[in-house]
Every structure is written in structure tokens, then in C-alpha cells.
N, C-alpha and C positions, 0 to 999 in steps of 0.2 A: 195427374193427367187423366181425364176421363176418356174423351174421344181420341181415337188415333188420328195423327196428323195426316195419314195416308188418304183419308177420306173414305174408307171402307165401311163407316157407320159402326164399327165394333169398338169396343174399348181398347185402350193402348195395351193393356196387360193381356188381352185375348186375342190381339192382332200382331204388331210388330216388335213388342218387347221381347218375347222369347228368342227372336232372331237376333236382336241387337245385343242382348246379353250372352248370346251363345247356348242358351238352353236348348234350342232347336234350331235347325236348318230350315230355310224357306223350301216348302215343297214343290214350288212351281216358279217359273221365271217371273210371273206376275207378282207373286208375294214377294220375291227378292227385289223386284222392281219398287213396290210400295215400301218395303222396309228401307231401301237405299234412300228414297225421298224422304223417309221419316228421319233417317240419320242425317241428312242435310239440314232439316228443320231443327234438330237438337245439336248440329255441330258435331257429330261423333266421327271424327275423320278416321279413326282406328277401324271402325265398321266399314266404311266406304272403301278403305284400303284392302281389308281382309276379304270383301265380297267382289273384289276386282279380279278378273282373271289373271292368275300368275303370268301367263304368257304375254299380257298387254299392261300389267302393272306398272312397268317402268315409264309409261306415257303419263301416269299419274303425278300431278304436282300437289303434294299434300298440304304443303303450305299455302299455296293460293287457293286451294280447294277450301281449307279451313277459314281463310280470310273471307272468301266469297259467302260461304254459307253463313258465317258469323254476322256479317254486314247485311244480309238479306232479310227481309220480312217474308216469310214464306204464306203464301195466299191459298194454295189448293193445289190438288193433282187430279188430272182426269185421264183415265185409261181410255184410248180411243179404239185400240185394236190389239189382239193377241193373235199370235200365230204359232201353233204348238206351244212348247214350253210346259208341257204336262208332266204328270208324275212319271209317265213312261217314256218321255223324250229325253234327248241329249242336247237338243238346241231349240231356241224359242226366240221369238221377236215380240217385243211390247212397244207399240206405238203409244205415245202419251204426250199430254202438255202440263206443264208445271208452270204454275204463276207465282211470281215473287215481286217483291218491291225493293229497289236499291236506289239510293240517293234520291228518294222521292218520287221515282219513275216506276211504274208498273211495268214488268216484263213478262211476255209469254215466250216460255222455252218449249219449243216443238221438237220432238225427237223420236226416231225408231232405234231402240236399243236392241243388241243383239246379246242373248244369254247362252251360255255353254254349261252344260253339267258334266263335271269331272269327278270321278270316283264317288258319285251319289250326291254331289254338292253343286248347287247352281252358282254360277259366277257371272258378273257383267263382263261381257267381251269388249264391245266396241258400240259406239252409237253415232248416229249421223242424222242430219235434217232430211225428212223425207222430200223427194221431187214433188213439186205442185203440178197439178194437171191444169192447163189454161183451158177455159171453156168460153168461146166466143158468144157474145150476146147475140150477134147478128151472123148470117150465113157469110161465108168466105166469099170475097170477090175474086173472080179469076181475072187474068190478064186480058182477056178478049171480050168480058162482060162488059156492059153498059156501065159507064162510071156512076157510083152512086150519088155524085153531086148533082146530077141532073143536066149536065152539059150536052148529052147526046153522044159524046165522044166515047171510044173504048177506054177503060180504065187504064190501060199501059200508055195511052197517049195523053191522058189527063192527069188525074190526082195520084196515079200510080208510077209516074215517071221519075 
């Protein structure tokens, strides 16, 4: 394998392989995130389990994880944002998008993952879908503003009722 599946642009041997084999620990939360993505692409559930925080590991269903990873065609990882998670931090957040194809359908998985460093080793702690900010294309219409439909009535007495 030449290019690392995590999309870093590095070779697999110079990127995620040392973490997956246990030759080295991921130095940052982002490096652990990338190596976990690579583990999913290679269906290395033992690494997924060992890099999961022992405090939340009981929430991990290894059998289902292995099935999902094996049945998916992994299409790419995009790191959107990192917050802390550096070599001197004990906590970090990595927001990412992972694309994969399953049953002929392309899926975009968008997540904010929380990473914790315990005893000098980074672990995936938990993840959730980030809240989306809704941005209006047009200004908000107040109850007492003229109705945008052009009726001449107040919004609350027309389309807002």
C-alpha cells in the first residue's frame, strides 16, 4: 500500500502503519483520528477497540463495527477542524467527514470526535454529529411587519396565522 488511506498524502508506512501495528502511539488527537479511519478502511477492529477510551469502550459493538467496516467501500477522510489535541494537551476535538459507499449508496458521515489523553496515550472518547447553524437567505419577517406576499396585511393576520 503506497498512499495512506487517511488522505494525509504520506505513505502508509510513514503515516498510520506505526500506530496500527503498535510500533508508536499517535502523538496528537488528529493523528489518532486519521489512524482510526485507516483502521476502518482495513477492518482492523482490534485497533479500533484498543484506541477507544477504556471508560467508554463498553459502548463499542466490535462485531457490528467489523461488519460495517468490511461491507463499506471507504472513499475518503476530510478533517474540517481541530481544537486542542496537541502534544501538550490532554483533550482534543476533531471534526471530520468520512465518505463511504455501502449497498451502492454513497454516505457522508460528519462527526465531532472527542479525544482524551490518558497516561500519555490518546484515546477516542466519544463522538456526536455537530449541530448545524441555519442561515436564512432572506431577512426574518416579524409578526407586525407587512406580509411578504404583498397583500398589504400584517404578517400575523395573513400568511403568519
